[in-house]
DONUZA-766956 format. One record per atom (N, C-alpha, C): residue in one letter; x, y, z. Coordinates in steps of 0.2 Angstrom, whole numbers, plus 5000, padded with zeros to 4 digits. Layout:
# DONUZA-766956
AXYZ ...
END
This chain:
# DONUZA-766956
M552556335412 M552256265410 M551656285406 L551556245401 L550956245397 L550556185398 E549856185398 E549456125399 E548956125394 K548656065392 K548156055388 K547755985389 I547055995389 I546655935390 I546655895383 L546855835383 L546755795377 L546155755376 E545955725382 E545355685382 E544955695389 K544355685389 K543955695396 K543355645395 K543255605400 K542655565401 K542155615404 C541555605401 C540955645403 C540455605407 D540755565412 D540255525416 D539955575421 L539355555423 L538955595428 L539155565435 I539255605439 I539455575446 I538855565450 V538255595448 V537655575452 V537155555446 S536655515448 S536255485444 S535655535443 L535255525437 L534655565436 L534155555441 E534155495443 E533655475449 E533755515455 D534355515457 D534555555463 D534455625463 V534555655457 V534455725456 V533655735456 K533255695453 K532555705452 K532255695459 S532455655463 S532155635470 S532355695474 N532755745473 N532955795477 N532655865475 L532255855469 L531955915466 L531255925469 V531055985471 V530355995473 V530056035468 I529555995464 I529156025459 I528456035461 S528156095460 S527456105462 S527056065457 E526356055459 E525956015455 E525756055448 D525756125449 D525556165443 D526156185439 E526756155440 E527356175437 E527456115431 D527756135426 D527856095420 D528356035423 V528355985419 V528755925420 V529455945420 I529855915424 I530555925425 I530855915418 D531455955417 D531855955411 D531855885408 S531955875402 S532055815399 S532755785401 D532855715401 D533455685404 D534055715401 E534055725394 E534655755391 E534855825394 L534355865395 L534455935398 L534655925405 L534355885409 L534555875415 L535355845416 K535555805411 K536255785411 K536655845410 T536455885405 T536855945404 T536955985410 R536455995414 R536456035420 R536955995425 I536955935425 I537355895430 I538155915428 L538255905421 L538955915419 L539155985420 I538756035420 I538856105421 I539056115428 A538656085433 A538756085440 A539456055442 Q539555995438 Q540255965439 Q540856005437 S540756035432 S541256085429 S541456135434 L540856165437 L540956225442 L541356195448 C541256135450 C541556105456 C542256095454 E542456075448 E543156055446 E543556125446 Q543156175443 Q543556245443 Q543756265450 Y543256255455 Y543356285461 Y543956245465 T543956175464 T544456135468 T545056125464 N545056135457 N545656125453 N545756055453 K545256005453 K545355935453 K544855905447 P545055865443 P544555835438 P544155775442 L543555775441 L543155725444 L543155665440 T543155665434 T543155605429 T543855595426 K543955535423 K544655525420 K544755575415 T545355605415 T545555655411 T546255655409 K546355655402 K547055655400 K547355725398 Y547955735401 Y548255805400 Y548855795397 A549055845394 A549755855391 A550055915394 V550655915398 V550955975401 V551655975398 R551856035397 R552556045394 R552956095399 Y553556075401 Y554056115405 Y554656135401 D554856195401 D555456215398 D556056195402 L556556165399 L557156135402 L557756185403 P557756245400 P558356285402 P558456305409 Y559056315412 Y559156325419 Y558856395421 N558756445417 N558556505419 N557856525418 N557356475420 N556656485420 N556356465426 Q555756485427 Q555456485434 Q555256405436 D555256365431 D555056295432 D555656255434 S556256275435 S556856235436 S557356275440 Y557756235443 Y558356265446 Y558956225447 L559556245448 L560156205449 L560156185456 S560256115457 S560256085464 S560956105467 F560956125473 F561656145476 F561956075477 S561656025479 S561955965480 S562155925474 D561855945469 D562055905462 D562055965457 P562456005456 P562456065452 P562456055445 G562555985443 G562555975436 G561855955433 N561355955438 N560655935436 N560155985437 I559655985433 I559056025434 I558655995440 F558056015441 F557655985447 F557555915446 K557555875451 K557455805451 K556755775451 N556255815453 N555555795454 N555155845451 I554555825449 I554055865446 I553355845449 R553055895452 R552355875455 R551855895449 L551455845447 L551055865442 L550455905444 P550155945440 P549655995442 P548955975444 Y548755915442 Y548155895444 Y548155825447 R547655815452 R547555755456 R546855745457 P546655675458 P547155625460 P547455595453 L548155585454 L548455555448 L548355485447 I548255465441 I548055395439 I548755365437 S549055395432 S549655365429 S549955415424 V550555405422 V550955445417 V550955395411 E550755425405 E550655385399 E551355385395 S551655445395 S552255455391 S552655515393 M553255515392 M553655575393 M554155585388 T554255645385 T554655655379 T555055725380 S555655715378 S556055775377 S555955805370 V555855875370 V555655905363 V556155955362 R556455965356 R556856015353 R556356065350 Y556656125349 Y556256185346 Y556056165339 N556556125336 N556456105329 N555956055328 G555656025333 G555155975333 G555455905334 E556055895334 E556355835336 E556255805343 T556055745343 T555855715350 T556255655352 F556355655359 F556755595362 F556355565367 P556055505366 P555655475372 P556055465378 V555755475384 V556155465390 V555955395392 D556455355394 D556355285395 D555955275402 V555555235403 V555155225409 V555655205415 S556255185414 S556655165419 S557055225422 D556955285418 D557255345421 D556855385426 Y556255365427 Y555855395432 Y555355355436 V555155375441 V554655335445 V554055385447 V553455355446 V552855395447 V552555375454 D552455425458 D552055415465 D551355445464 T550855395463 T550155415462 T549855445469 E550155425474 E549855455481 E550055525482 L550655545480 L550855615481 L550855655474 D550655625469 D550655655462 D551355685460 I551855645461 I552555665460 I552855615455 V553255645450 V553755605446 V554455615449 Y554755565451 Y555455565453 Y555855535448 F556355575446 F556855555441 F557455525443 N557655465440 N558255435442 N558755465437 N558555475431 N559055515426 N558655565423 Y558755625424 Y558355685422 Y558555695414 P558055705410 P558155715403 P558655775401 T559155765397 T559555825396 T559555845388 R559255805384 R559155815377 R558555855376 G558555915372 G557955955370 G557956015375 E557456055373 E557356115377 E556656115381 M556256065379 M555656055383 M555555985385 L555155975390 L554955905392 L554155905392 K553855855388 K553155845388 K552955785391 I552455795396 I552255735400 I551455725398 I551255665396 I550555655395 I550355605401 F549855625405 F549655585411 F548855585412 L548655545416 L547955535417 L547855555424 A547255595426 A547055615432 A546355615433 G546055615439 G545355605440 G545155545444 Y544555535445 Y544355475448 Y544155425443 E544355365443 E544255305438 E543555285438 R543255285444 R542555255445 R542155315448 V541555315446 V541055365450 V541055345457 S541055285459 S540955265466 S541555295470 D542155315467 D542655335471 D542655415472 V542155445469 V542155525470 V541855535477 P542155575480 P541955595487 P541255615487 A540855605493 A540155625493 A540055695493 S540555735495 S540555805496 S540355835489 Y540755805484 Y540655835477 Y539855815474 K539655755476 K539055735474 K538455775477 G538555795484 G538155835487 G538155905484 A538655935482 A538755995479 A538356005473 V538455945469 V538155945462 V537355945463 I537155905467 I536355895468 I536155965471 K536455995476 K536256055479 K536256115473 L536756115469 L536756165464 L536156165459 I535956105457 I535456095453 I534756105457 E534756085463 E534156095467 E533956175468 E534456215469 E534456285470 E534256315464 A534556295458 A534456325452 A533656315450 Y533356255451 Y532656245450 Y532256285454 E532456295461 E531956335465 E531956405463 L532556435461 L532556505460 L532456515452 R532556465448 R532456465441 R532956505438 D533356545441 D534056565439 D534456585445 G534956545445 G535456545451 G535856615451 T536056635456 T536456695457 T537256665458 V537656715456 V538356695456 V538556685464 E538256735468 E538456725475 E538156665478 L537556645476 L537256575479 L537656515477 T537856515470 T538256465468 T538956455471 E539256515472 E539956515476 E539856495483 K539256515486 K539156495493 K539056415494 I538656385489 I538556315489 I539156275488 I539556295483 I540156265482 I540656265488 N540756325490 N541156335496 N540956295502 D540356295504 D540056255509 D540256185509 Y540156155503 Y540256085502 Y540956065501 L541356105497 L542056085495 L542556125497 R542456165503 R543056205505 R543656155507 G543556095510 G544056055512 G544356015506 E544056025500 E544355985494 E544756035490 R544756095491 R545156145486 R545856125486 D546156125480 D546856115479 D547156175477 Y547556205482 Y547956265481 Y548656245478 Y548656245471 Y549256215468 Y549756275468 I550356255471 I550856305472 I551456295467 S551756235468 S552456215465 S552356155461 D552656155455 D552656105451 D553356065450 S553856095453 S554556065452 S554956085458 F555356045460 F555856055465 F556456005465 
END
């Protein structure tokens, strides 16, 4: 399976005011970073959280590609229906918002759109169920949206982790890898997505 990010919203999941109110700056210290630099720090902290949990925090458009031949690790012949490849695909990122398109692709570049009536998308389980699995082409390309549509939907644990990461970075003036990992683990241990299987 190959994957690629096509678009990503760079919304801040915490406000500048919330971050500033949690920073302890001594009177003889310079003024806090400019708003633009502080925004950059927030985005970096968000990215660290995303890497740890394997979940996008803001709306992100992905393209994933699965090889269709029977003899690859992403597919298998069903014993109950030996004429078909796997019937379901669990998409690699959640929360799943929607599937925008699905296309069968041949190695020569020829494409065959998969009709929306041939599959059902379960956004609760992040799974695509096929009514009719595509048989034309050697690859299946899926474009989908994942992440939280609104900042208000992002769990508080992520927001707490972002604020704490920035707070500790200011206190130490240069965070350590060990401290960063500890903060993220303390706040987001329960959010981590151990992605195992993408097809069955």
